[in-house]
mmCIF file of the protein (N, C-alpha, C, O) and its ligand, coordinates in Angstrom:
data_MODEL
# 
_entry.id   MODEL 
# 
loop_
_entity.id 
_entity.type 
_entity.pdbx_number_of_molecules 
1 polymer     1 
2 non-polymer 1 
# 
_entity_poly.entity_id                      1 
_entity_poly.type                           'polypeptide(L)' 
_entity_poly.nstd_linkage                   no 
_entity_poly.nstd_monomer                   no 
_entity_poly.pdbx_seq_one_letter_code       MYQCAFKLGTANIYGISLGDIDGDGDLDAVIGNFGTANKIYFNK 
_entity_poly.pdbx_seq_one_letter_code_can   MYQCAFKLGTANIYGISLGDIDGDGDLDAVIGNFGTANKIYFNK 
_entity_poly.pdbx_strand_id                 A 
# 
loop_
_entity_poly_seq.entity_id 
_entity_poly_seq.num 
_entity_poly_seq.mon_id 
_entity_poly_seq.hetero 
1 1  MET n 
1 2  TYR n 
1 3  GLN n 
1 4  CYS n 
1 5  ALA n 
1 6  PHE n 
1 7  LYS n 
1 8  LEU n 
1 9  GLY n 
1 10 THR n 
1 11 ALA n 
1 12 ASN n 
1 13 ILE n 
1 14 TYR n 
1 15 GLY n 
1 16 ILE n 
1 17 SER n 
1 18 LEU n 
1 19 GLY n 
1 20 ASP n 
1 21 ILE n 
1 22 ASP n 
1 23 GLY n 
1 24 ASP n 
1 25 GLY n 
1 26 ASP n 
1 27 LEU n 
1 28 ASP n 
1 29 ALA n 
1 30 VAL n 
1 31 ILE n 
1 32 GLY n 
1 33 ASN n 
1 34 PHE n 
1 35 GLY n 
1 36 THR n 
1 37 ALA n 
1 38 ASN n 
1 39 LYS n 
1 40 ILE n 
1 41 TYR n 
1 42 PHE n 
1 43 ASN n 
1 44 LYS n 
# 
loop_
_struct_asym.id 
_struct_asym.entity_id 
A 1 
B 2 
# 
loop_
_chem_comp.id 
_chem_comp.type 
_chem_comp.mon_nstd_flag 
ALA 'L-peptide linking' y 
ASN 'L-peptide linking' y 
ASP 'L-peptide linking' y 
CA  non-polymer         . 
CYS 'L-peptide linking' y 
GLN 'L-peptide linking' y 
GLY 'peptide linking'   y 
ILE 'L-peptide linking' y 
LEU 'L-peptide linking' y 
LYS 'L-peptide linking' y 
MET 'L-peptide linking' y 
PHE 'L-peptide linking' y 
SER 'L-peptide linking' y 
THR 'L-peptide linking' y 
TYR 'L-peptide linking' y 
VAL 'L-peptide linking' y 
# 
_pdbx_entity_nonpoly.entity_id   2 
_pdbx_entity_nonpoly.name        ? 
_pdbx_entity_nonpoly.comp_id     CA 
# 
_pdbx_nonpoly_scheme.asym_id         B 
_pdbx_nonpoly_scheme.entity_id       2 
_pdbx_nonpoly_scheme.mon_id          CA 
_pdbx_nonpoly_scheme.ndb_seq_num     1 
_pdbx_nonpoly_scheme.pdb_seq_num     101 
_pdbx_nonpoly_scheme.auth_seq_num    101 
_pdbx_nonpoly_scheme.pdb_mon_id      CA 
_pdbx_nonpoly_scheme.auth_mon_id     CA 
_pdbx_nonpoly_scheme.pdb_strand_id   A 
_pdbx_nonpoly_scheme.pdb_ins_code    . 
# 
loop_
_atom_site.group_PDB 
_atom_site.id 
_atom_site.type_symbol 
_atom_site.label_atom_id 
_atom_site.label_alt_id 
_atom_site.label_comp_id 
_atom_site.label_asym_id 
_atom_site.label_entity_id 
_atom_site.label_seq_id 
_atom_site.pdbx_PDB_ins_code 
_atom_site.Cartn_x 
_atom_site.Cartn_y 
_atom_site.Cartn_z 
_atom_site.occupancy 
_atom_site.B_iso_or_equiv 
_atom_site.pdbx_formal_charge 
_atom_site.auth_seq_id 
_atom_site.auth_comp_id 
_atom_site.auth_asym_id 
_atom_site.auth_atom_id 
_atom_site.pdbx_PDB_model_num 
ATOM   1   N  N  . MET A 1 1  ? 0.823  -1.227 0.181   1.00 0.00 ? 1   MET A N  1 
ATOM   2   C  CA . MET A 1 1  ? 0.013  0.012  -0.101  1.00 0.00 ? 1   MET A CA 1 
ATOM   3   C  C  . MET A 1 1  ? 0.953  1.256  0.058   1.00 0.00 ? 1   MET A C  1 
ATOM   4   O  O  . MET A 1 1  ? 2.012  1.292  0.685   1.00 0.00 ? 1   MET A O  1 
ATOM   5   N  N  . TYR A 1 2  ? 0.322  2.309  -0.666  1.00 0.00 ? 2   TYR A N  1 
ATOM   6   C  CA . TYR A 1 2  ? 1.093  3.426  -0.593  1.00 0.00 ? 2   TYR A CA 1 
ATOM   7   C  C  . TYR A 1 2  ? 1.013  4.098  0.668   1.00 0.00 ? 2   TYR A C  1 
ATOM   8   O  O  . TYR A 1 2  ? -0.032 3.945  1.299   1.00 0.00 ? 2   TYR A O  1 
ATOM   9   N  N  . GLN A 1 3  ? 2.033  4.907  1.220   1.00 0.00 ? 3   GLN A N  1 
ATOM   10  C  CA . GLN A 1 3  ? 2.014  5.385  2.466   1.00 0.00 ? 3   GLN A CA 1 
ATOM   11  C  C  . GLN A 1 3  ? 1.244  6.688  2.527   1.00 0.00 ? 3   GLN A C  1 
ATOM   12  O  O  . GLN A 1 3  ? 0.749  7.020  3.605   1.00 0.00 ? 3   GLN A O  1 
ATOM   13  N  N  . CYS A 1 4  ? 1.101  7.472  1.429   1.00 0.00 ? 4   CYS A N  1 
ATOM   14  C  CA . CYS A 1 4  ? 0.407  8.610  1.425   1.00 0.00 ? 4   CYS A CA 1 
ATOM   15  C  C  . CYS A 1 4  ? -0.629 8.519  0.340   1.00 0.00 ? 4   CYS A C  1 
ATOM   16  O  O  . CYS A 1 4  ? -0.310 8.041  -0.748  1.00 0.00 ? 4   CYS A O  1 
ATOM   17  N  N  . ALA A 1 5  ? -1.886 8.961  0.574   1.00 0.00 ? 5   ALA A N  1 
ATOM   18  C  CA . ALA A 1 5  ? -3.030 9.093  -0.383  1.00 0.00 ? 5   ALA A CA 1 
ATOM   19  C  C  . ALA A 1 5  ? -2.760 10.381 -1.134  1.00 0.00 ? 5   ALA A C  1 
ATOM   20  O  O  . ALA A 1 5  ? -2.108 11.292 -0.623  1.00 0.00 ? 5   ALA A O  1 
ATOM   21  N  N  . PHE A 1 6  ? -3.273 10.445 -2.359  1.00 0.00 ? 6   PHE A N  1 
ATOM   22  C  CA . PHE A 1 6  ? -3.286 11.793 -3.045  1.00 0.00 ? 6   PHE A CA 1 
ATOM   23  C  C  . PHE A 1 6  ? -4.502 11.766 -3.924  1.00 0.00 ? 6   PHE A C  1 
ATOM   24  O  O  . PHE A 1 6  ? -4.976 10.771 -4.472  1.00 0.00 ? 6   PHE A O  1 
ATOM   25  N  N  . LYS A 1 7  ? -4.949 13.034 -3.984  1.00 0.00 ? 7   LYS A N  1 
ATOM   26  C  CA . LYS A 1 7  ? -6.243 13.214 -4.698  1.00 0.00 ? 7   LYS A CA 1 
ATOM   27  C  C  . LYS A 1 7  ? -5.865 13.730 -6.154  1.00 0.00 ? 7   LYS A C  1 
ATOM   28  O  O  . LYS A 1 7  ? -5.013 14.605 -6.312  1.00 0.00 ? 7   LYS A O  1 
ATOM   29  N  N  . LEU A 1 8  ? -6.528 13.153 -7.175  1.00 0.00 ? 8   LEU A N  1 
ATOM   30  C  CA . LEU A 1 8  ? -6.463 13.541 -8.531  1.00 0.00 ? 8   LEU A CA 1 
ATOM   31  C  C  . LEU A 1 8  ? -7.513 14.553 -8.710  1.00 0.00 ? 8   LEU A C  1 
ATOM   32  O  O  . LEU A 1 8  ? -8.647 14.381 -8.263  1.00 0.00 ? 8   LEU A O  1 
ATOM   33  N  N  . GLY A 1 9  ? -7.121 15.715 -9.424  1.00 0.00 ? 9   GLY A N  1 
ATOM   34  C  CA . GLY A 1 9  ? -8.152 16.530 -9.806  1.00 0.00 ? 9   GLY A CA 1 
ATOM   35  C  C  . GLY A 1 9  ? -8.208 17.777 -8.951  1.00 0.00 ? 9   GLY A C  1 
ATOM   36  O  O  . GLY A 1 9  ? -8.711 18.815 -9.380  1.00 0.00 ? 9   GLY A O  1 
ATOM   37  N  N  . THR A 1 10 ? -7.652 17.665 -7.653  1.00 0.00 ? 10  THR A N  1 
ATOM   38  C  CA . THR A 1 10 ? -7.583 18.689 -6.740  1.00 0.00 ? 10  THR A CA 1 
ATOM   39  C  C  . THR A 1 10 ? -6.438 19.612 -6.548  1.00 0.00 ? 10  THR A C  1 
ATOM   40  O  O  . THR A 1 10 ? -6.453 20.733 -6.038  1.00 0.00 ? 10  THR A O  1 
ATOM   41  N  N  . ALA A 1 11 ? -5.316 18.861 -7.110  1.00 0.00 ? 11  ALA A N  1 
ATOM   42  C  CA . ALA A 1 11 ? -4.041 19.589 -6.990  1.00 0.00 ? 11  ALA A CA 1 
ATOM   43  C  C  . ALA A 1 11 ? -3.459 19.862 -8.563  1.00 0.00 ? 11  ALA A C  1 
ATOM   44  O  O  . ALA A 1 11 ? -3.979 19.262 -9.503  1.00 0.00 ? 11  ALA A O  1 
ATOM   45  N  N  . ASN A 1 12 ? -2.635 20.563 -8.719  1.00 0.00 ? 12  ASN A N  1 
ATOM   46  C  CA . ASN A 1 12 ? -2.144 20.785 -9.977  1.00 0.00 ? 12  ASN A CA 1 
ATOM   47  C  C  . ASN A 1 12 ? -1.053 19.765 -10.398 1.00 0.00 ? 12  ASN A C  1 
ATOM   48  O  O  . ASN A 1 12 ? 0.145  20.037 -10.477 1.00 0.00 ? 12  ASN A O  1 
ATOM   49  N  N  . ILE A 1 13 ? -1.504 18.795 -10.606 1.00 0.00 ? 13  ILE A N  1 
ATOM   50  C  CA . ILE A 1 13 ? -0.553 17.596 -10.926 1.00 0.00 ? 13  ILE A CA 1 
ATOM   51  C  C  . ILE A 1 13 ? -0.358 17.526 -12.495 1.00 0.00 ? 13  ILE A C  1 
ATOM   52  O  O  . ILE A 1 13 ? -1.294 17.504 -13.294 1.00 0.00 ? 13  ILE A O  1 
ATOM   53  N  N  . TYR A 1 14 ? 0.897  17.497 -12.809 1.00 0.00 ? 14  TYR A N  1 
ATOM   54  C  CA . TYR A 1 14 ? 1.190  17.624 -14.370 1.00 0.00 ? 14  TYR A CA 1 
ATOM   55  C  C  . TYR A 1 14 ? 1.808  16.231 -14.774 1.00 0.00 ? 14  TYR A C  1 
ATOM   56  O  O  . TYR A 1 14 ? 1.895  15.919 -15.961 1.00 0.00 ? 14  TYR A O  1 
ATOM   57  N  N  . GLY A 1 15 ? 2.213  15.443 -13.811 1.00 0.00 ? 15  GLY A N  1 
ATOM   58  C  CA . GLY A 1 15 ? 2.891  14.143 -14.331 1.00 0.00 ? 15  GLY A CA 1 
ATOM   59  C  C  . GLY A 1 15 ? 3.094  13.009 -13.067 1.00 0.00 ? 15  GLY A C  1 
ATOM   60  O  O  . GLY A 1 15 ? 3.578  13.223 -11.955 1.00 0.00 ? 15  GLY A O  1 
ATOM   61  N  N  . ILE A 1 16 ? 2.663  11.979 -13.512 1.00 0.00 ? 16  ILE A N  1 
ATOM   62  C  CA . ILE A 1 16 ? 2.881  10.756 -12.598 1.00 0.00 ? 16  ILE A CA 1 
ATOM   63  C  C  . ILE A 1 16 ? 3.769  9.856  -13.320 1.00 0.00 ? 16  ILE A C  1 
ATOM   64  O  O  . ILE A 1 16 ? 3.584  9.644  -14.518 1.00 0.00 ? 16  ILE A O  1 
ATOM   65  N  N  . SER A 1 17 ? 4.741  9.302  -12.661 1.00 0.00 ? 17  SER A N  1 
ATOM   66  C  CA . SER A 1 17 ? 5.659  8.304  -13.204 1.00 0.00 ? 17  SER A CA 1 
ATOM   67  C  C  . SER A 1 17 ? 5.630  7.130  -12.112 1.00 0.00 ? 17  SER A C  1 
ATOM   68  O  O  . SER A 1 17 ? 5.660  7.316  -10.896 1.00 0.00 ? 17  SER A O  1 
ATOM   69  N  N  . LEU A 1 18 ? 5.574  6.047  -12.676 1.00 0.00 ? 18  LEU A N  1 
ATOM   70  C  CA . LEU A 1 18 ? 5.708  4.712  -11.735 1.00 0.00 ? 18  LEU A CA 1 
ATOM   71  C  C  . LEU A 1 18 ? 7.009  4.011  -12.071 1.00 0.00 ? 18  LEU A C  1 
ATOM   72  O  O  . LEU A 1 18 ? 7.362  3.851  -13.239 1.00 0.00 ? 18  LEU A O  1 
ATOM   73  N  N  . GLY A 1 19 ? 7.741  3.582  -10.995 1.00 0.00 ? 19  GLY A N  1 
ATOM   74  C  CA . GLY A 1 19 ? 8.915  2.815  -11.181 1.00 0.00 ? 19  GLY A CA 1 
ATOM   75  C  C  . GLY A 1 19 ? 9.386  2.404  -9.612  1.00 0.00 ? 19  GLY A C  1 
ATOM   76  O  O  . GLY A 1 19 ? 9.059  2.949  -8.557  1.00 0.00 ? 19  GLY A O  1 
ATOM   77  N  N  . ASP A 1 20 ? 10.143 1.417  -9.805  1.00 0.00 ? 20  ASP A N  1 
ATOM   78  C  CA . ASP A 1 20 ? 10.680 1.063  -8.437  1.00 0.00 ? 20  ASP A CA 1 
ATOM   79  C  C  . ASP A 1 20 ? 12.022 1.637  -8.171  1.00 0.00 ? 20  ASP A C  1 
ATOM   80  O  O  . ASP A 1 20 ? 13.112 1.298  -8.632  1.00 0.00 ? 20  ASP A O  1 
ATOM   81  N  N  . ILE A 1 21 ? 11.665 2.740  -7.186  1.00 0.00 ? 21  ILE A N  1 
ATOM   82  C  CA . ILE A 1 21 ? 12.743 3.770  -7.057  1.00 0.00 ? 21  ILE A CA 1 
ATOM   83  C  C  . ILE A 1 21 ? 13.726 3.220  -5.954  1.00 0.00 ? 21  ILE A C  1 
ATOM   84  O  O  . ILE A 1 21 ? 14.930 3.470  -5.989  1.00 0.00 ? 21  ILE A O  1 
ATOM   85  N  N  . ASP A 1 22 ? 13.129 2.449  -4.962  1.00 0.00 ? 22  ASP A N  1 
ATOM   86  C  CA . ASP A 1 22 ? 14.078 2.203  -3.764  1.00 0.00 ? 22  ASP A CA 1 
ATOM   87  C  C  . ASP A 1 22 ? 14.540 0.641  -4.013  1.00 0.00 ? 22  ASP A C  1 
ATOM   88  O  O  . ASP A 1 22 ? 15.312 0.078  -3.237  1.00 0.00 ? 22  ASP A O  1 
ATOM   89  N  N  . GLY A 1 23 ? 13.978 -0.005 -5.195  1.00 0.00 ? 23  GLY A N  1 
ATOM   90  C  CA . GLY A 1 23 ? 14.602 -1.304 -5.362  1.00 0.00 ? 23  GLY A CA 1 
ATOM   91  C  C  . GLY A 1 23 ? 14.110 -2.351 -4.544  1.00 0.00 ? 23  GLY A C  1 
ATOM   92  O  O  . GLY A 1 23 ? 14.762 -3.378 -4.356  1.00 0.00 ? 23  GLY A O  1 
ATOM   93  N  N  . ASP A 1 24 ? 12.982 -2.143 -4.040  1.00 0.00 ? 24  ASP A N  1 
ATOM   94  C  CA . ASP A 1 24 ? 12.492 -3.449 -3.195  1.00 0.00 ? 24  ASP A CA 1 
ATOM   95  C  C  . ASP A 1 24 ? 11.532 -4.414 -3.986  1.00 0.00 ? 24  ASP A C  1 
ATOM   96  O  O  . ASP A 1 24 ? 11.123 -5.463 -3.490  1.00 0.00 ? 24  ASP A O  1 
ATOM   97  N  N  . GLY A 1 25 ? 11.201 -3.985 -5.256  1.00 0.00 ? 25  GLY A N  1 
ATOM   98  C  CA . GLY A 1 25 ? 10.427 -4.949 -5.974  1.00 0.00 ? 25  GLY A CA 1 
ATOM   99  C  C  . GLY A 1 25 ? 9.077  -4.508 -6.313  1.00 0.00 ? 25  GLY A C  1 
ATOM   100 O  O  . GLY A 1 25 ? 8.394  -5.091 -7.156  1.00 0.00 ? 25  GLY A O  1 
ATOM   101 N  N  . ASP A 1 26 ? 8.651  -3.381 -5.598  1.00 0.00 ? 26  ASP A N  1 
ATOM   102 C  CA . ASP A 1 26 ? 7.321  -2.880 -5.629  1.00 0.00 ? 26  ASP A CA 1 
ATOM   103 C  C  . ASP A 1 26 ? 7.351  -1.630 -6.335  1.00 0.00 ? 26  ASP A C  1 
ATOM   104 O  O  . ASP A 1 26 ? 8.278  -0.854 -6.105  1.00 0.00 ? 26  ASP A O  1 
ATOM   105 N  N  . LEU A 1 27 ? 6.388  -1.312 -7.227  1.00 0.00 ? 27  LEU A N  1 
ATOM   106 C  CA . LEU A 1 27 ? 6.220  0.053  -7.818  1.00 0.00 ? 27  LEU A CA 1 
ATOM   107 C  C  . LEU A 1 27 ? 6.145  1.261  -6.912  1.00 0.00 ? 27  LEU A C  1 
ATOM   108 O  O  . LEU A 1 27 ? 5.444  1.148  -5.906  1.00 0.00 ? 27  LEU A O  1 
ATOM   109 N  N  . ASP A 1 28 ? 6.749  2.361  -7.126  1.00 0.00 ? 28  ASP A N  1 
ATOM   110 C  CA . ASP A 1 28 ? 6.665  3.474  -6.426  1.00 0.00 ? 28  ASP A CA 1 
ATOM   111 C  C  . ASP A 1 28 ? 6.198  4.603  -7.401  1.00 0.00 ? 28  ASP A C  1 
ATOM   112 O  O  . ASP A 1 28 ? 6.275  4.495  -8.625  1.00 0.00 ? 28  ASP A O  1 
ATOM   113 N  N  . ALA A 1 29 ? 5.711  5.686  -6.750  1.00 0.00 ? 29  ALA A N  1 
ATOM   114 C  CA . ALA A 1 29 ? 5.108  6.587  -7.607  1.00 0.00 ? 29  ALA A CA 1 
ATOM   115 C  C  . ALA A 1 29 ? 5.841  7.943  -7.449  1.00 0.00 ? 29  ALA A C  1 
ATOM   116 O  O  . ALA A 1 29 ? 6.255  8.308  -6.349  1.00 0.00 ? 29  ALA A O  1 
ATOM   117 N  N  . VAL A 1 30 ? 5.983  8.644  -8.520  1.00 0.00 ? 30  VAL A N  1 
ATOM   118 C  CA . VAL A 1 30 ? 6.669  10.099 -8.495  1.00 0.00 ? 30  VAL A CA 1 
ATOM   119 C  C  . VAL A 1 30 ? 5.582  10.861 -8.952  1.00 0.00 ? 30  VAL A C  1 
ATOM   120 O  O  . VAL A 1 30 ? 5.002  10.576 -9.999  1.00 0.00 ? 30  VAL A O  1 
ATOM   121 N  N  . ILE A 1 31 ? 5.239  11.882 -8.185  1.00 0.00 ? 31  ILE A N  1 
ATOM   122 C  CA . ILE A 1 31 ? 4.142  12.939 -8.578  1.00 0.00 ? 31  ILE A CA 1 
ATOM   123 C  C  . ILE A 1 31 ? 4.692  14.261 -8.851  1.00 0.00 ? 31  ILE A C  1 
ATOM   124 O  O  . ILE A 1 31 ? 5.338  14.843 -7.979  1.00 0.00 ? 31  ILE A O  1 
ATOM   125 N  N  . GLY A 1 32 ? 4.481  14.788 -10.016 1.00 0.00 ? 32  GLY A N  1 
ATOM   126 C  CA . GLY A 1 32 ? 5.013  16.111 -10.326 1.00 0.00 ? 32  GLY A CA 1 
ATOM   127 C  C  . GLY A 1 32 ? 3.891  17.111 -10.028 1.00 0.00 ? 32  GLY A C  1 
ATOM   128 O  O  . GLY A 1 32 ? 2.775  16.999 -10.536 1.00 0.00 ? 32  GLY A O  1 
ATOM   129 N  N  . ASN A 1 33 ? 4.239  18.113 -9.166  1.00 0.00 ? 33  ASN A N  1 
ATOM   130 C  CA . ASN A 1 33 ? 3.259  19.203 -9.033  1.00 0.00 ? 33  ASN A CA 1 
ATOM   131 C  C  . ASN A 1 33 ? 3.531  20.561 -9.391  1.00 0.00 ? 33  ASN A C  1 
ATOM   132 O  O  . ASN A 1 33 ? 4.632  21.071 -9.185  1.00 0.00 ? 33  ASN A O  1 
ATOM   133 N  N  . PHE A 1 34 ? 2.623  21.136 -9.890  1.00 0.00 ? 34  PHE A N  1 
ATOM   134 C  CA . PHE A 1 34 ? 2.834  22.599 -10.677 1.00 0.00 ? 34  PHE A CA 1 
ATOM   135 C  C  . PHE A 1 34 ? 3.179  23.596 -9.505  1.00 0.00 ? 34  PHE A C  1 
ATOM   136 O  O  . PHE A 1 34 ? 2.360  23.676 -8.589  1.00 0.00 ? 34  PHE A O  1 
ATOM   137 N  N  . GLY A 1 35 ? 4.214  24.291 -9.462  1.00 0.00 ? 35  GLY A N  1 
ATOM   138 C  CA . GLY A 1 35 ? 4.575  25.172 -8.400  1.00 0.00 ? 35  GLY A CA 1 
ATOM   139 C  C  . GLY A 1 35 ? 5.250  24.573 -6.991  1.00 0.00 ? 35  GLY A C  1 
ATOM   140 O  O  . GLY A 1 35 ? 5.750  25.289 -6.124  1.00 0.00 ? 35  GLY A O  1 
ATOM   141 N  N  . THR A 1 36 ? 5.172  23.293 -6.946  1.00 0.00 ? 36  THR A N  1 
ATOM   142 C  CA . THR A 1 36 ? 5.629  22.887 -5.581  1.00 0.00 ? 36  THR A CA 1 
ATOM   143 C  C  . THR A 1 36 ? 6.700  21.665 -6.017  1.00 0.00 ? 36  THR A C  1 
ATOM   144 O  O  . THR A 1 36 ? 6.879  21.249 -7.161  1.00 0.00 ? 36  THR A O  1 
ATOM   145 N  N  . ALA A 1 37 ? 7.301  21.248 -4.899  1.00 0.00 ? 37  ALA A N  1 
ATOM   146 C  CA . ALA A 1 37 ? 8.367  20.170 -5.170  1.00 0.00 ? 37  ALA A CA 1 
ATOM   147 C  C  . ALA A 1 37 ? 7.487  18.826 -5.587  1.00 0.00 ? 37  ALA A C  1 
ATOM   148 O  O  . ALA A 1 37 ? 6.372  18.519 -5.166  1.00 0.00 ? 37  ALA A O  1 
ATOM   149 N  N  . ASN A 1 38 ? 8.231  18.191 -6.441  1.00 0.00 ? 38  ASN A N  1 
ATOM   150 C  CA . ASN A 1 38 ? 7.749  16.799 -6.660  1.00 0.00 ? 38  ASN A CA 1 
ATOM   151 C  C  . ASN A 1 38 ? 7.637  15.846 -5.432  1.00 0.00 ? 38  ASN A C  1 
ATOM   152 O  O  . ASN A 1 38 ? 8.224  16.172 -4.400  1.00 0.00 ? 38  ASN A O  1 
ATOM   153 N  N  . LYS A 1 39 ? 7.037  14.877 -5.470  1.00 0.00 ? 39  LYS A N  1 
ATOM   154 C  CA . LYS A 1 39 ? 6.772  14.013 -4.308  1.00 0.00 ? 39  LYS A CA 1 
ATOM   155 C  C  . LYS A 1 39 ? 6.855  12.613 -4.754  1.00 0.00 ? 39  LYS A C  1 
ATOM   156 O  O  . LYS A 1 39 ? 6.316  12.266 -5.806  1.00 0.00 ? 39  LYS A O  1 
ATOM   157 N  N  . ILE A 1 40 ? 7.464  11.841 -4.052  1.00 0.00 ? 40  ILE A N  1 
ATOM   158 C  CA . ILE A 1 40 ? 7.740  10.469 -4.085  1.00 0.00 ? 40  ILE A CA 1 
ATOM   159 C  C  . ILE A 1 40 ? 7.048  9.610  -3.120  1.00 0.00 ? 40  ILE A C  1 
ATOM   160 O  O  . ILE A 1 40 ? 7.181  9.787  -1.909  1.00 0.00 ? 40  ILE A O  1 
ATOM   161 N  N  . TYR A 1 41 ? 6.231  8.584  -3.671  1.00 0.00 ? 41  TYR A N  1 
ATOM   162 C  CA . TYR A 1 41 ? 5.456  7.797  -2.630  1.00 0.00 ? 41  TYR A CA 1 
ATOM   163 C  C  . TYR A 1 41 ? 6.136  6.475  -2.807  1.00 0.00 ? 41  TYR A C  1 
ATOM   164 O  O  . TYR A 1 41 ? 6.212  5.957  -3.921  1.00 0.00 ? 41  TYR A O  1 
ATOM   165 N  N  . PHE A 1 42 ? 6.578  5.980  -1.847  1.00 0.00 ? 42  PHE A N  1 
ATOM   166 C  CA . PHE A 1 42 ? 7.136  4.559  -1.787  1.00 0.00 ? 42  PHE A CA 1 
ATOM   167 C  C  . PHE A 1 42 ? 6.142  3.802  -1.524  1.00 0.00 ? 42  PHE A C  1 
ATOM   168 O  O  . PHE A 1 42 ? 5.268  4.187  -0.748  1.00 0.00 ? 42  PHE A O  1 
ATOM   169 N  N  . ASN A 1 43 ? 6.095  2.604  -2.112  1.00 0.00 ? 43  ASN A N  1 
ATOM   170 C  CA . ASN A 1 43 ? 5.043  1.520  -1.958  1.00 0.00 ? 43  ASN A CA 1 
ATOM   171 C  C  . ASN A 1 43 ? 5.771  0.378  -1.165  1.00 0.00 ? 43  ASN A C  1 
ATOM   172 O  O  . ASN A 1 43 ? 6.453  -0.466 -1.745  1.00 0.00 ? 43  ASN A O  1 
ATOM   173 N  N  . LYS A 1 44 ? 5.596  0.397  0.118   1.00 0.00 ? 44  LYS A N  1 
ATOM   174 C  CA . LYS A 1 44 ? 6.077  -0.643 0.939   1.00 0.00 ? 44  LYS A CA 1 
ATOM   175 C  C  . LYS A 1 44 ? 5.589  -1.791 0.939   1.00 0.00 ? 44  LYS A C  1 
ATOM   176 O  O  . LYS A 1 44 ? 6.053  -2.658 1.679   1.00 0.00 ? 44  LYS A O  1 
HETATM 177 CA CA . CA  B 2 .  ? 9.826  0.256  -4.370  1.00 0.00 2 101 CA  A CA 1 
# 
């Protein structure tokens, strides 16, 4: 499960990428936000 929930359509999200960033074998999500720092959601 993702550690943080995020709402689509309420924030200025311009890009979502999925990939195994931390190398634990589960897909993680990188959320690009307009005007703020990108966020990485690790799927533990
Ligand atoms: Ca991962």
